[in-house]
ROTI-165233 format. One record per residue: residue number from 0; x, y, z of N, C-alpha, C in turn. Coordinates in steps of 0.1 Angstrom, whole numbers. Example, Ala and Ser with C-alpha at 12.3 -4.5 7.8 and 13.67 -1.06 7.14 Angstrom:
2
<pt><seq>0</seq><n_u>132</n_u><n_v>-57</n_v><n_w>78</n_w><ca_u>123</ca_u><ca_v>-45</ca_v><ca_w>78</ca_w><c_u>132</c_u><c_v>-33</c_v><c_w>78</c_w></pt>
<pt><seq>1</seq><n_u>128</n_u><n_v>-22</n_v><n_w>71</n_w><ca_u>137</ca_u><ca_v>-11</ca_v><ca_w>71</ca_w><c_u>129</c_u><c_v>0</c_v><c_w>79</c_w></pt>
//
This chain:
124
<pt><seq>0</seq><n_u>-37</n_u><n_v>13</n_v><n_w>166</n_w><ca_u>-35</ca_u><ca_v>0</ca_v><ca_w>159</ca_w><c_u>-20</c_u><c_v>0</c_v><c_w>153</c_w></pt>
<pt><seq>1</seq><n_u>-17</n_u><n_v>10</n_v><n_w>145</n_w><ca_u>-3</ca_u><ca_v>10</ca_v><ca_w>139</ca_w><c_u>7</c_u><c_v>17</c_v><c_w>148</c_w></pt>
<pt><seq>2</seq><n_u>2</n_u><n_v>27</n_v><n_w>156</n_w><ca_u>11</ca_u><ca_v>34</ca_v><ca_w>165</ca_w><c_u>17</c_u><c_v>25</c_v><c_w>176</c_w></pt>
<pt><seq>3</seq><n_u>10</n_u><n_v>14</n_v><n_w>179</n_w><ca_u>16</ca_u><ca_v>5</ca_v><ca_w>190</ca_w><c_u>28</c_u><c_v>-3</c_v><c_w>185</c_w></pt>
<pt><seq>4</seq><n_u>30</n_u><n_v>-3</n_v><n_w>172</n_w><ca_u>41</ca_u><ca_v>-10</ca_v><ca_w>166</ca_w><c_u>52</c_u><c_v>0</c_v><c_w>163</c_w></pt>
<pt><seq>5</seq><n_u>64</n_u><n_v>-1</n_v><n_w>169</n_w><ca_u>75</ca_u><ca_v>8</ca_v><ca_w>166</ca_w><c_u>82</c_u><c_v>4</c_v><c_w>153</c_w></pt>
<pt><seq>6</seq><n_u>83</n_u><n_v>-8</n_v><n_w>150</n_w><ca_u>90</ca_u><ca_v>-13</ca_v><ca_w>138</ca_w><c_u>82</c_u><c_v>-11</c_v><c_w>126</c_w></pt>
<pt><seq>7</seq><n_u>87</n_u><n_v>-5</n_v><n_w>116</n_w><ca_u>80</ca_u><ca_v>-2</ca_v><ca_w>103</ca_w><c_u>77</c_u><c_v>-15</c_v><c_w>96</c_w></pt>
<pt><seq>8</seq><n_u>86</n_u><n_v>-25</n_v><n_w>97</n_w><ca_u>83</ca_u><ca_v>-37</ca_v><ca_w>90</ca_w><c_u>70</c_u><c_v>-44</c_v><c_w>96</c_w></pt>
<pt><seq>9</seq><n_u>68</n_u><n_v>-43</n_v><n_w>109</n_w><ca_u>56</ca_u><ca_v>-48</ca_v><ca_w>115</ca_w><c_u>44</c_u><c_v>-41</c_v><c_w>110</c_w></pt>
<pt><seq>10</seq><n_u>45</n_u><n_v>-28</n_v><n_w>110</n_w><ca_u>34</ca_u><ca_v>-19</ca_v><ca_w>104</ca_w><c_u>31</c_u><c_v>-24</c_v><c_w>90</c_w></pt>
<pt><seq>11</seq><n_u>41</n_u><n_v>-26</n_v><n_w>82</n_w><ca_u>38</ca_u><ca_v>-31</ca_v><ca_w>69</ca_w><c_u>31</c_u><c_v>-44</c_v><c_w>68</c_w></pt>
<pt><seq>12</seq><n_u>35</n_u><n_v>-53</n_v><n_w>77</n_w><ca_u>29</ca_u><ca_v>-66</ca_v><ca_w>78</ca_w><c_u>14</c_u><c_v>-65</c_v><c_w>82</c_w></pt>
<pt><seq>13</seq><n_u>11</n_u><n_v>-56</n_v><n_w>91</n_w><ca_u>-3</ca_u><ca_v>-53</ca_v><ca_w>95</ca_w><c_u>-11</c_u><c_v>-49</c_v><c_w>83</c_w></pt>
<pt><seq>14</seq><n_u>-5</n_u><n_v>-39</n_v><n_w>75</n_w><ca_u>-12</ca_u><ca_v>-34</ca_v><ca_w>63</ca_w><c_u>-14</c_u><c_v>-45</c_v><c_w>53</c_w></pt>
<pt><seq>15</seq><n_u>-4</n_u><n_v>-54</n_v><n_w>51</n_w><ca_u>-5</ca_u><ca_v>-65</ca_v><ca_w>42</ca_w><c_u>-16</c_u><c_v>-74</c_v><c_w>46</c_w></pt>
<pt><seq>16</seq><n_u>-17</n_u><n_v>-77</n_v><n_w>59</n_w><ca_u>-28</ca_u><ca_v>-86</ca_v><ca_w>64</ca_w><c_u>-42</c_u><c_v>-80</c_v><c_w>62</c_w></pt>
<pt><seq>17</seq><n_u>-43</n_u><n_v>-67</n_v><n_w>64</n_w><ca_u>-56</ca_u><ca_v>-60</ca_v><ca_w>61</ca_w><c_u>-59</c_u><c_v>-61</c_v><c_w>46</c_w></pt>
<pt><seq>18</seq><n_u>-49</n_u><n_v>-59</n_v><n_w>38</n_w><ca_u>-52</ca_u><ca_v>-59</ca_v><ca_w>23</ca_w><c_u>-56</c_u><c_v>-73</c_v><c_w>19</c_w></pt>
<pt><seq>19</seq><n_u>-49</n_u><n_v>-83</n_v><n_w>24</n_w><ca_u>-53</ca_u><ca_v>-97</ca_v><ca_w>20</ca_w><c_u>-67</c_u><c_v>-100</c_v><c_w>25</c_w></pt>
<pt><seq>20</seq><n_u>-70</n_u><n_v>-96</n_v><n_w>37</n_w><ca_u>-84</ca_u><ca_v>-99</ca_v><ca_w>42</ca_w><c_u>-94</c_u><c_v>-92</c_v><c_w>34</c_w></pt>
<pt><seq>21</seq><n_u>-92</n_u><n_v>-79</n_v><n_w>30</n_w><ca_u>-101</ca_u><ca_v>-72</ca_v><ca_w>22</ca_w><c_u>-103</c_u><c_v>-79</c_v><c_w>8</c_w></pt>
<pt><seq>22</seq><n_u>-93</n_u><n_v>-82</n_v><n_w>1</n_w><ca_u>-94</ca_u><ca_v>-88</ca_v><ca_w>-12</ca_w><c_u>-101</c_u><c_v>-102</c_v><c_w>-11</c_w></pt>
<pt><seq>23</seq><n_u>-98</n_u><n_v>-110</n_v><n_w>-1</n_w><ca_u>-104</ca_u><ca_v>-123</ca_v><ca_w>2</ca_w><c_u>-119</c_u><c_v>-121</c_v><c_w>4</c_w></pt>
<pt><seq>24</seq><n_u>-123</n_u><n_v>-111</n_v><n_w>12</n_w><ca_u>-137</ca_u><ca_v>-109</ca_v><ca_w>15</ca_w><c_u>-144</c_u><c_v>-105</c_v><c_w>2</c_w></pt>
<pt><seq>25</seq><n_u>-137</n_u><n_v>-99</n_v><n_w>-8</n_w><ca_u>-143</ca_u><ca_v>-95</ca_v><ca_w>-20</ca_w><c_u>-143</c_u><c_v>-106</c_v><c_w>-30</c_w></pt>
<pt><seq>26</seq><n_u>-139</n_u><n_v>-118</n_v><n_w>-26</n_w><ca_u>-139</ca_u><ca_v>-130</ca_v><ca_w>-35</ca_w><c_u>-128</c_u><c_v>-131</c_v><c_w>-45</c_w></pt>
<pt><seq>27</seq><n_u>-117</n_u><n_v>-123</n_v><n_w>-43</n_w><ca_u>-106</ca_u><ca_v>-123</ca_v><ca_w>-52</ca_w><c_u>-95</c_u><c_v>-133</c_v><c_w>-47</c_w></pt>
<pt><seq>28</seq><n_u>-88</n_u><n_v>-139</n_v><n_w>-57</n_w><ca_u>-76</ca_u><ca_v>-147</ca_v><ca_w>-53</ca_w><c_u>-65</c_u><c_v>-138</c_v><c_w>-51</c_w></pt>
<pt><seq>29</seq><n_u>-57</n_u><n_v>-140</n_v><n_w>-41</n_w><ca_u>-45</ca_u><ca_v>-132</ca_v><ca_w>-37</ca_w><c_u>-33</c_u><c_v>-141</c_v><c_w>-38</c_w></pt>
<pt><seq>30</seq><n_u>-22</n_u><n_v>-135</n_v><n_w>-45</n_w><ca_u>-9</ca_u><ca_v>-142</ca_v><ca_w>-46</ca_w><c_u>1</c_u><c_v>-133</c_v><c_w>-40</c_w></pt>
<pt><seq>31</seq><n_u>11</n_u><n_v>-139</n_v><n_w>-33</n_w><ca_u>22</ca_u><ca_v>-131</ca_v><ca_w>-27</ca_w><c_u>35</c_u><c_v>-135</c_v><c_w>-34</c_w></pt>
<pt><seq>32</seq><n_u>44</n_u><n_v>-124</n_v><n_w>-36</n_w><ca_u>57</ca_u><ca_v>-127</ca_v><ca_w>-42</ca_w><c_u>65</c_u><c_v>-136</c_v><c_w>-32</c_w></pt>
<pt><seq>33</seq><n_u>75</n_u><n_v>-143</n_v><n_w>-38</n_w><ca_u>83</ca_u><ca_v>-151</ca_v><ca_w>-30</ca_w><c_u>93</c_u><c_v>-143</c_v><c_w>-21</c_w></pt>
<pt><seq>34</seq><n_u>96</n_u><n_v>-131</n_v><n_w>-25</n_w><ca_u>106</ca_u><ca_v>-123</ca_v><ca_w>-17</ca_w><c_u>101</c_u><c_v>-108</c_v><c_w>-17</c_w></pt>
<pt><seq>35</seq><n_u>108</n_u><n_v>-100</n_v><n_w>-11</n_w><ca_u>104</ca_u><ca_v>-86</ca_v><ca_w>-10</ca_w><c_u>112</c_u><c_v>-76</c_v><c_w>-19</c_w></pt>
<pt><seq>36</seq><n_u>118</n_u><n_v>-82</n_v><n_w>-29</n_w><ca_u>125</ca_u><ca_v>-73</ca_v><ca_w>-39</ca_w><c_u>117</c_u><c_v>-67</c_v><c_w>-50</c_w></pt>
<pt><seq>37</seq><n_u>104</n_u><n_v>-71</n_v><n_w>-51</n_w><ca_u>95</ca_u><ca_v>-66</ca_v><ca_w>-61</ca_w><c_u>90</c_u><c_v>-52</c_v><c_w>-57</c_w></pt>
<pt><seq>38</seq><n_u>85</n_u><n_v>-44</n_v><n_w>-66</n_w><ca_u>80</ca_u><ca_v>-31</ca_v><ca_w>-63</ca_w><c_u>65</c_u><c_v>-32</c_v><c_w>-59</c_w></pt>
<pt><seq>39</seq><n_u>60</n_u><n_v>-44</n_v><n_w>-57</n_w><ca_u>46</ca_u><ca_v>-46</ca_v><ca_w>-53</ca_w><c_u>46</c_u><c_v>-56</c_v><c_w>-42</c_w></pt>
<pt><seq>40</seq><n_u>35</n_u><n_v>-56</n_v><n_w>-34</n_w><ca_u>34</ca_u><ca_v>-65</ca_v><ca_w>-22</ca_w><c_u>25</c_u><c_v>-77</c_v><c_w>-24</c_w></pt>
<pt><seq>41</seq><n_u>16</n_u><n_v>-76</n_v><n_w>-34</n_w><ca_u>7</ca_u><ca_v>-87</ca_v><ca_w>-36</ca_w><c_u>1</c_u><c_v>-86</c_v><c_w>-50</c_w></pt>
<pt><seq>42</seq><n_u>-4</n_u><n_v>-97</n_v><n_w>-55</n_w><ca_u>-11</ca_u><ca_v>-97</ca_v><ca_w>-68</ca_w><c_u>-25</c_u><c_v>-102</c_v><c_w>-65</c_w></pt>
<pt><seq>43</seq><n_u>-35</n_u><n_v>-95</n_v><n_w>-72</n_w><ca_u>-49</ca_u><ca_v>-99</ca_v><ca_w>-71</ca_w><c_u>-54</c_u><c_v>-104</c_v><c_w>-85</c_w></pt>
<pt><seq>44</seq><n_u>-63</n_u><n_v>-113</n_v><n_w>-85</n_w><ca_u>-70</ca_u><ca_v>-117</ca_v><ca_w>-97</ca_w><c_u>-83</c_u><c_v>-109</c_v><c_w>-97</c_w></pt>
<pt><seq>45</seq><n_u>-84</n_u><n_v>-99</n_v><n_w>-105</n_w><ca_u>-95</ca_u><ca_v>-90</ca_v><ca_w>-106</ca_w><c_u>-103</c_u><c_v>-94</c_v><c_w>-119</c_w></pt>
<pt><seq>46</seq><n_u>-113</n_u><n_v>-102</n_v><n_w>-117</n_w><ca_u>-121</ca_u><ca_v>-107</ca_v><ca_w>-129</ca_w><c_u>-113</c_u><c_v>-113</c_v><c_w>-140</c_w></pt>
<pt><seq>47</seq><n_u>-103</n_u><n_v>-121</n_v><n_w>-136</n_w><ca_u>-95</ca_u><ca_v>-128</ca_v><ca_w>-146</ca_w><c_u>-83</c_u><c_v>-121</c_v><c_w>-151</c_w></pt>
<pt><seq>48</seq><n_u>-81</n_u><n_v>-109</n_v><n_w>-145</n_w><ca_u>-70</ca_u><ca_v>-100</ca_v><ca_w>-149</ca_w><c_u>-61</c_u><c_v>-98</c_v><c_w>-136</c_w></pt>
<pt><seq>49</seq><n_u>-48</n_u><n_v>-102</n_v><n_w>-138</n_w><ca_u>-39</ca_u><ca_v>-101</ca_v><ca_w>-126</ca_w><c_u>-34</c_u><c_v>-86</c_v><c_w>-125</c_w></pt>
<pt><seq>50</seq><n_u>-35</n_u><n_v>-81</n_v><n_w>-112</n_w><ca_u>-31</ca_u><ca_v>-67</ca_v><ca_w>-109</ca_w><c_u>-21</c_u><c_v>-67</c_v><c_w>-98</c_w></pt>
<pt><seq>51</seq><n_u>-11</n_u><n_v>-58</n_v><n_w>-99</n_w><ca_u>-1</ca_u><ca_v>-57</ca_v><ca_w>-88</ca_w><c_u>-6</c_u><c_v>-46</c_v><c_w>-78</c_w></pt>
<pt><seq>52</seq><n_u>-4</n_u><n_v>-49</n_v><n_w>-65</n_w><ca_u>-8</ca_u><ca_v>-39</ca_v><ca_w>-55</ca_w><c_u>4</c_u><c_v>-37</c_v><c_w>-46</c_w></pt>
<pt><seq>53</seq><n_u>6</n_u><n_v>-24</n_v><n_w>-43</n_w><ca_u>16</ca_u><ca_v>-20</ca_v><ca_w>-33</ca_w><c_u>8</c_u><c_v>-15</c_v><c_w>-21</c_w></pt>
<pt><seq>54</seq><n_u>11</n_u><n_v>-21</n_v><n_w>-9</n_w><ca_u>5</ca_u><ca_v>-18</ca_v><ca_w>4</ca_w><c_u>13</c_u><c_v>-7</c_v><c_w>11</c_w></pt>
<pt><seq>55</seq><n_u>6</n_u><n_v>3</n_v><n_w>16</n_w><ca_u>12</ca_u><ca_v>14</ca_v><ca_w>23</ca_w><c_u>4</c_u><c_v>16</c_v><c_w>36</c_w></pt>
<pt><seq>56</seq><n_u>11</n_u><n_v>19</n_v><n_w>47</n_w><ca_u>5</ca_u><ca_v>22</ca_v><ca_w>60</ca_w><c_u>10</c_u><c_v>35</c_v><c_w>65</c_w></pt>
<pt><seq>57</seq><n_u>2</n_u><n_v>41</n_v><n_w>73</n_w><ca_u>6</ca_u><ca_v>54</ca_v><ca_w>80</ca_w><c_u>-2</c_u><c_v>56</c_v><c_w>93</c_w></pt>
<pt><seq>58</seq><n_u>5</n_u><n_v>63</n_v><n_w>102</n_w><ca_u>-2</ca_u><ca_v>66</ca_v><ca_w>115</ca_w><c_u>-10</c_u><c_v>79</c_v><c_w>113</c_w></pt>
<pt><seq>59</seq><n_u>-10</n_u><n_v>85</n_v><n_w>102</n_w><ca_u>-18</ca_u><ca_v>97</ca_v><ca_w>99</ca_w><c_u>-24</c_u><c_v>96</c_v><c_w>85</c_w></pt>
<pt><seq>60</seq><n_u>-30</n_u><n_v>107</n_v><n_w>81</n_w><ca_u>-38</ca_u><ca_v>106</ca_v><ca_w>68</ca_w><c_u>-29</c_u><c_v>108</c_v><c_w>56</c_w></pt>
<pt><seq>61</seq><n_u>-16</n_u><n_v>110</n_v><n_w>57</n_w><ca_u>-7</ca_u><ca_v>111</ca_v><ca_w>46</ca_w><c_u>2</c_u><c_v>98</c_v><c_w>46</c_w></pt>
<pt><seq>62</seq><n_u>1</n_u><n_v>91</n_v><n_w>35</n_w><ca_u>9</ca_u><ca_v>79</ca_v><ca_w>33</ca_w><c_u>22</c_u><c_v>82</c_v><c_w>26</c_w></pt>
<pt><seq>63</seq><n_u>33</n_u><n_v>77</n_v><n_w>29</n_w><ca_u>45</ca_u><ca_v>79</ca_v><ca_w>22</ca_w><c_u>46</c_u><c_v>69</c_v><c_w>10</c_w></pt>
<pt><seq>64</seq><n_u>49</n_u><n_v>74</n_v><n_w>-1</n_w><ca_u>49</ca_u><ca_v>66</ca_v><ca_w>-13</ca_w><c_u>64</c_u><c_v>62</c_v><c_w>-16</c_w></pt>
<pt><seq>65</seq><n_u>73</n_u><n_v>69</n_v><n_w>-11</n_w><ca_u>87</ca_u><ca_v>65</ca_v><ca_w>-13</ca_w><c_u>91</c_u><c_v>52</c_v><c_w>-6</c_w></pt>
<pt><seq>66</seq><n_u>100</n_u><n_v>45</n_v><n_w>-11</n_w><ca_u>105</ca_u><ca_v>33</ca_v><ca_w>-5</ca_w><c_u>118</c_u><c_v>37</c_v><c_w>1</c_w></pt>
<pt><seq>67</seq><n_u>120</n_u><n_v>35</n_v><n_w>14</n_w><ca_u>132</ca_u><ca_v>39</ca_v><ca_w>21</ca_w><c_u>139</c_u><c_v>27</c_v><c_w>27</c_w></pt>
<pt><seq>68</seq><n_u>152</n_u><n_v>28</n_v><n_w>29</n_w><ca_u>159</ca_u><ca_v>17</ca_v><ca_w>35</ca_w><c_u>174</c_u><c_v>22</c_v><c_w>38</c_w></pt>
<pt><seq>69</seq><n_u>181</n_u><n_v>12</n_v><n_w>42</n_w><ca_u>195</ca_u><ca_v>15</ca_v><ca_w>45</ca_w><c_u>199</c_u><c_v>9</c_v><c_w>59</c_w></pt>
<pt><seq>70</seq><n_u>211</n_u><n_v>14</n_v><n_w>64</n_w><ca_u>216</ca_u><ca_v>10</ca_v><ca_w>76</ca_w><c_u>223</c_u><c_v>21</c_v><c_w>83</c_w></pt>
<pt><seq>71</seq><n_u>232</n_u><n_v>19</n_v><n_w>92</n_w><ca_u>239</ca_u><ca_v>29</ca_v><ca_w>99</ca_w><c_u>248</c_u><c_v>37</c_v><c_w>90</c_w></pt>
<pt><seq>72</seq><n_u>253</n_u><n_v>31</n_v><n_w>80</n_w><ca_u>263</ca_u><ca_v>37</ca_v><ca_w>71</ca_w><c_u>257</c_u><c_v>45</c_v><c_w>59</c_w></pt>
<pt><seq>73</seq><n_u>245</n_u><n_v>41</n_v><n_w>55</n_w><ca_u>239</ca_u><ca_v>48</ca_v><ca_w>43</ca_w><c_u>223</c_u><c_v>47</c_v><c_w>44</c_w></pt>
<pt><seq>74</seq><n_u>217</n_u><n_v>56</n_v><n_w>37</n_w><ca_u>203</ca_u><ca_v>57</ca_v><ca_w>36</ca_w><c_u>198</c_u><c_v>58</c_v><c_w>22</c_w></pt>
<pt><seq>75</seq><n_u>188</n_u><n_v>51</n_v><n_w>18</n_w><ca_u>183</ca_u><ca_v>53</ca_v><ca_w>4</ca_w><c_u>168</c_u><c_v>57</c_v><c_w>4</c_w></pt>
<pt><seq>76</seq><n_u>164</n_u><n_v>64</n_v><n_w>-6</n_w><ca_u>150</ca_u><ca_v>67</ca_v><ca_w>-8</ca_w><c_u>147</c_u><c_v>66</c_v><c_w>-23</c_w></pt>
<pt><seq>77</seq><n_u>137</n_u><n_v>57</n_v><n_w>-26</n_w><ca_u>134</ca_u><ca_v>55</ca_v><ca_w>-40</ca_w><c_u>120</c_u><c_v>61</c_v><c_w>-42</c_w></pt>
<pt><seq>78</seq><n_u>118</n_u><n_v>70</n_v><n_w>-52</n_w><ca_u>105</ca_u><ca_v>76</ca_v><ca_w>-55</ca_w><c_u>96</c_u><c_v>66</c_v><c_w>-60</c_w></pt>
<pt><seq>79</seq><n_u>83</n_u><n_v>68</n_v><n_w>-58</n_w><ca_u>72</ca_u><ca_v>59</ca_v><ca_w>-63</ca_w><c_u>72</c_u><c_v>58</c_v><c_w>-78</c_w></pt>
<pt><seq>80</seq><n_u>71</n_u><n_v>47</n_v><n_w>-83</n_w><ca_u>71</ca_u><ca_v>44</ca_v><ca_w>-98</ca_w><c_u>57</c_u><c_v>39</c_v><c_w>-101</c_w></pt>
<pt><seq>81</seq><n_u>49</n_u><n_v>48</n_v><n_w>-108</n_w><ca_u>35</ca_u><ca_v>45</ca_v><ca_w>-111</ca_w><c_u>34</c_u><c_v>32</c_v><c_w>-120</c_w></pt>
<pt><seq>82</seq><n_u>44</n_u><n_v>30</n_v><n_w>-128</n_w><ca_u>43</ca_u><ca_v>18</ca_v><ca_w>-138</ca_w><c_u>46</c_u><c_v>5</c_v><c_w>-130</c_w></pt>
<pt><seq>83</seq><n_u>51</n_u><n_v>6</n_v><n_w>-118</n_w><ca_u>54</ca_u><ca_v>-7</ca_v><ca_w>-111</ca_w><c_u>43</c_u><c_v>-14</c_v><c_w>-105</c_w></pt>
<pt><seq>84</seq><n_u>31</n_u><n_v>-8</n_v><n_w>-104</n_w><ca_u>19</ca_u><ca_v>-15</ca_v><ca_w>-98</ca_w><c_u>7</c_u><c_v>-8</c_v><c_w>-103</c_w></pt>
<pt><seq>85</seq><n_u>-4</n_u><n_v>-15</n_v><n_w>-101</n_w><ca_u>-17</ca_u><ca_v>-10</ca_v><ca_w>-106</ca_w><c_u>-25</c_u><c_v>-3</c_v><c_w>-96</c_w></pt>
<pt><seq>86</seq><n_u>-23</n_u><n_v>-7</n_v><n_w>-83</n_w><ca_u>-31</ca_u><ca_v>-1</ca_v><ca_w>-72</ca_w><c_u>-21</c_u><c_v>2</c_v><c_w>-60</c_w></pt>
<pt><seq>87</seq><n_u>-26</n_u><n_v>12</n_v><n_w>-52</n_w><ca_u>-20</ca_u><ca_v>14</ca_v><ca_w>-39</ca_w><c_u>-31</c_u><c_v>11</c_v><c_w>-29</c_w></pt>
<pt><seq>88</seq><n_u>-29</n_u><n_v>2</n_v><n_w>-20</n_w><ca_u>-38</ca_u><ca_v>-1</ca_v><ca_w>-9</ca_w><c_u>-32</c_u><c_v>7</c_v><c_w>3</c_w></pt>
<pt><seq>89</seq><n_u>-40</n_u><n_v>16</n_v><n_w>8</n_w><ca_u>-35</ca_u><ca_v>25</ca_v><ca_w>19</ca_w><c_u>-43</c_u><c_v>22</c_v><c_w>32</c_w></pt>
<pt><seq>90</seq><n_u>-36</n_u><n_v>20</n_v><n_w>43</n_w><ca_u>-43</ca_u><ca_v>18</ca_v><ca_w>56</ca_w><c_u>-37</c_u><c_v>28</c_v><c_w>65</c_w></pt>
<pt><seq>91</seq><n_u>-46</n_u><n_v>35</n_v><n_w>72</n_w><ca_u>-41</ca_u><ca_v>45</ca_v><ca_w>82</ca_w><c_u>-46</c_u><c_v>41</c_v><c_w>96</c_w></pt>
<pt><seq>92</seq><n_u>-40</n_u><n_v>48</n_v><n_w>106</n_w><ca_u>-42</ca_u><ca_v>45</ca_v><ca_w>120</ca_w><c_u>-56</c_u><c_v>42</c_v><c_w>124</c_w></pt>
<pt><seq>93</seq><n_u>-66</n_u><n_v>49</n_v><n_w>119</n_w><ca_u>-80</ca_u><ca_v>48</ca_v><ca_w>123</ca_w><c_u>-86</c_u><c_v>35</c_v><c_w>118</c_w></pt>
<pt><seq>94</seq><n_u>-79</n_u><n_v>27</n_v><n_w>110</n_w><ca_u>-84</ca_u><ca_v>15</ca_v><ca_w>104</ca_w><c_u>-91</c_u><c_v>17</c_v><c_w>91</c_w></pt>
<pt><seq>95</seq><n_u>-91</n_u><n_v>30</n_v><n_w>86</n_w><ca_u>-97</ca_u><ca_v>33</ca_v><ca_w>73</ca_w><c_u>-87</c_u><c_v>29</c_v><c_w>62</c_w></pt>
<pt><seq>96</seq><n_u>-93</n_u><n_v>25</n_v><n_w>51</n_w><ca_u>-84</ca_u><ca_v>21</ca_v><ca_w>40</ca_w><c_u>-89</c_u><c_v>25</c_v><c_w>27</c_w></pt>
<pt><seq>97</seq><n_u>-80</n_u><n_v>26</n_v><n_w>17</n_w><ca_u>-84</ca_u><ca_v>31</ca_v><ca_w>3</ca_w><c_u>-77</c_u><c_v>21</c_v><c_w>-6</c_w></pt>
<pt><seq>98</seq><n_u>-83</n_u><n_v>19</n_v><n_w>-18</n_w><ca_u>-77</ca_u><ca_v>12</ca_v><ca_w>-29</ca_w><c_u>-77</c_u><c_v>22</c_v><c_w>-41</c_w></pt>
<pt><seq>99</seq><n_u>-65</n_u><n_v>28</n_v><n_w>-43</n_w><ca_u>-64</ca_u><ca_v>39</ca_v><ca_w>-53</ca_w><c_u>-56</c_u><c_v>34</c_v><c_w>-65</c_w></pt>
<pt><seq>100</seq><n_u>-62</n_u><n_v>34</n_v><n_w>-77</n_w><ca_u>-55</ca_u><ca_v>31</ca_v><ca_w>-89</ca_w><c_u>-43</c_u><c_v>41</c_v><c_w>-91</c_w></pt>
<pt><seq>101</seq><n_u>-32</n_u><n_v>36</n_v><n_w>-95</n_w><ca_u>-20</ca_u><ca_v>44</ca_v><ca_w>-96</ca_w><c_u>-21</c_u><c_v>54</c_v><c_w>-108</c_w></pt>
<pt><seq>102</seq><n_u>-31</n_u><n_v>52</n_v><n_w>-117</n_w><ca_u>-32</ca_u><ca_v>62</ca_v><ca_w>-128</ca_w><c_u>-41</c_u><c_v>74</c_v><c_w>-123</c_w></pt>
<pt><seq>103</seq><n_u>-45</n_u><n_v>74</n_v><n_w>-111</n_w><ca_u>-54</ca_u><ca_v>85</ca_v><ca_w>-105</ca_w><c_u>-46</c_u><c_v>95</c_v><c_w>-97</c_w></pt>
<pt><seq>104</seq><n_u>-33</n_u><n_v>94</n_v><n_w>-97</n_w><ca_u>-25</ca_u><ca_v>104</ca_v><ca_w>-90</ca_w><c_u>-11</c_u><c_v>104</c_v><c_w>-96</c_w></pt>
<pt><seq>105</seq><n_u>-5</n_u><n_v>116</n_v><n_w>-94</n_w><ca_u>9</ca_u><ca_v>118</ca_v><ca_w>-100</ca_w><c_u>19</c_u><c_v>119</c_v><c_w>-89</c_w></pt>
<pt><seq>106</seq><n_u>16</n_u><n_v>119</n_v><n_w>-77</n_w><ca_u>25</ca_u><ca_v>121</ca_v><ca_w>-66</ca_w><c_u>35</c_u><c_v>110</c_v><c_w>-66</c_w></pt>
<pt><seq>107</seq><n_u>48</n_u><n_v>113</n_v><n_w>-61</n_w><ca_u>58</ca_u><ca_v>103</ca_v><ca_w>-60</ca_w><c_u>64</c_u><c_v>102</c_v><c_w>-46</c_w></pt>
<pt><seq>108</seq><n_u>61</n_u><n_v>112</n_v><n_w>-38</n_w><ca_u>66</ca_u><ca_v>112</ca_v><ca_w>-24</ca_w><c_u>56</c_u><c_v>108</c_v><c_w>-14</c_w></pt>
<pt><seq>109</seq><n_u>44</n_u><n_v>113</n_v><n_w>-14</n_w><ca_u>33</ca_u><ca_v>111</ca_v><ca_w>-4</ca_w><c_u>20</c_u><c_v>114</c_v><c_w>-10</c_w></pt>
<pt><seq>110</seq><n_u>9</n_u><n_v>109</n_v><n_w>-3</n_w><ca_u>-4</ca_u><ca_v>110</ca_v><ca_w>-8</ca_w><c_u>-13</c_u><c_v>112</c_v><c_w>4</c_w></pt>
<pt><seq>111</seq><n_u>-21</n_u><n_v>123</n_v><n_w>4</n_w><ca_u>-31</ca_u><ca_v>125</ca_v><ca_w>15</ca_w><c_u>-44</c_u><c_v>119</c_v><c_w>11</c_w></pt>
<pt><seq>112</seq><n_u>-46</n_u><n_v>107</n_v><n_w>17</n_w><ca_u>-57</ca_u><ca_v>98</ca_v><ca_w>13</ca_w><c_u>-71</c_u><c_v>104</c_v><c_w>17</c_w></pt>
<pt><seq>113</seq><n_u>-71</n_u><n_v>114</n_v><n_w>26</n_w><ca_u>-84</ca_u><ca_v>119</ca_v><ca_w>30</ca_w><c_u>-88</c_u><c_v>131</c_v><c_w>21</c_w></pt>
<pt><seq>114</seq><n_u>-80</n_u><n_v>135</n_v><n_w>11</n_w><ca_u>-85</ca_u><ca_v>145</ca_v><ca_w>2</ca_w><c_u>-98</c_u><c_v>140</c_v><c_w>-5</c_w></pt>
<pt><seq>115</seq><n_u>-107</n_u><n_v>149</n_v><n_w>-7</n_w><ca_u>-120</ca_u><ca_v>146</ca_v><ca_w>-13</ca_w><c_u>-118</c_u><c_v>138</c_v><c_w>-27</c_w></pt>
<pt><seq>116</seq><n_u>-108</n_u><n_v>141</n_v><n_w>-34</n_w><ca_u>-106</ca_u><ca_v>134</ca_v><ca_w>-47</ca_w><c_u>-104</c_u><c_v>119</c_v><c_w>-46</c_w></pt>
<pt><seq>117</seq><n_u>-101</n_u><n_v>114</n_v><n_w>-34</n_w><ca_u>-100</ca_u><ca_v>100</ca_v><ca_w>-32</ca_w><c_u>-111</c_u><c_v>94</c_v><c_w>-25</c_w></pt>
<pt><seq>118</seq><n_u>-122</n_u><n_v>101</n_v><n_w>-22</n_w><ca_u>-134</ca_u><ca_v>96</ca_v><ca_w>-15</ca_w><c_u>-140</c_u><c_v>84</c_v><c_w>-22</c_w></pt>
<pt><seq>119</seq><n_u>-140</n_u><n_v>83</n_v><n_w>-35</n_w><ca_u>-146</ca_u><ca_v>72</ca_v><ca_w>-42</ca_w><c_u>-138</c_u><c_v>59</c_v><c_w>-41</c_w></pt>
<pt><seq>120</seq><n_u>-125</n_u><n_v>60</n_v><n_w>-36</n_w><ca_u>-116</ca_u><ca_v>49</ca_v><ca_w>-35</ca_w><c_u>-116</c_u><c_v>44</c_v><c_w>-21</c_w></pt>
<pt><seq>121</seq><n_u>-123</n_u><n_v>50</n_v><n_w>-12</n_w><ca_u>-123</ca_u><ca_v>46</ca_v><ca_w>2</ca_w><c_u>-131</c_u><c_v>33</c_v><c_w>4</c_w></pt>
<pt><seq>122</seq><n_u>-125</n_u><n_v>24</n_v><n_w>11</n_w><ca_u>-132</ca_u><ca_v>10</ca_v><ca_w>13</ca_w><c_u>-140</c_u><c_v>10</c_v><c_w>25</c_w></pt>
<pt><seq>123</seq><n_u>-150</n_u><n_v>1</n_v><n_w>25</n_w><ca_u>-159</ca_u><ca_v>0</ca_v><ca_w>37</ca_w><c_u>-155</c_u><c_v>-12</c_v><c_w>45</c_w></pt>
//
């Protein structure tokens, strides 16, 4: 599913679509930011409380938490900021996904979502 897309922006769009579909199925209202300069990808209305969600995708069980960018002249990598969002929605190649509250991990570079400690956050 994700491996067939070479472009990381397309992979991100696939993940965003999965997240929107999941939250919509759960009966939540989903809002999208007007541009991509925010540190989150979408906002959900969780029982009357607005929560920020960052969507991450990976072709294996470890998702990258850093935000990377640049061009031929320079490259940047920004470590994950736990205060910037409330949840990480993680989608991996197998189609499995997790919704992990950011206060449940301290990692800033990557997260192995198949660790047993994240079992309770795995979505069906």
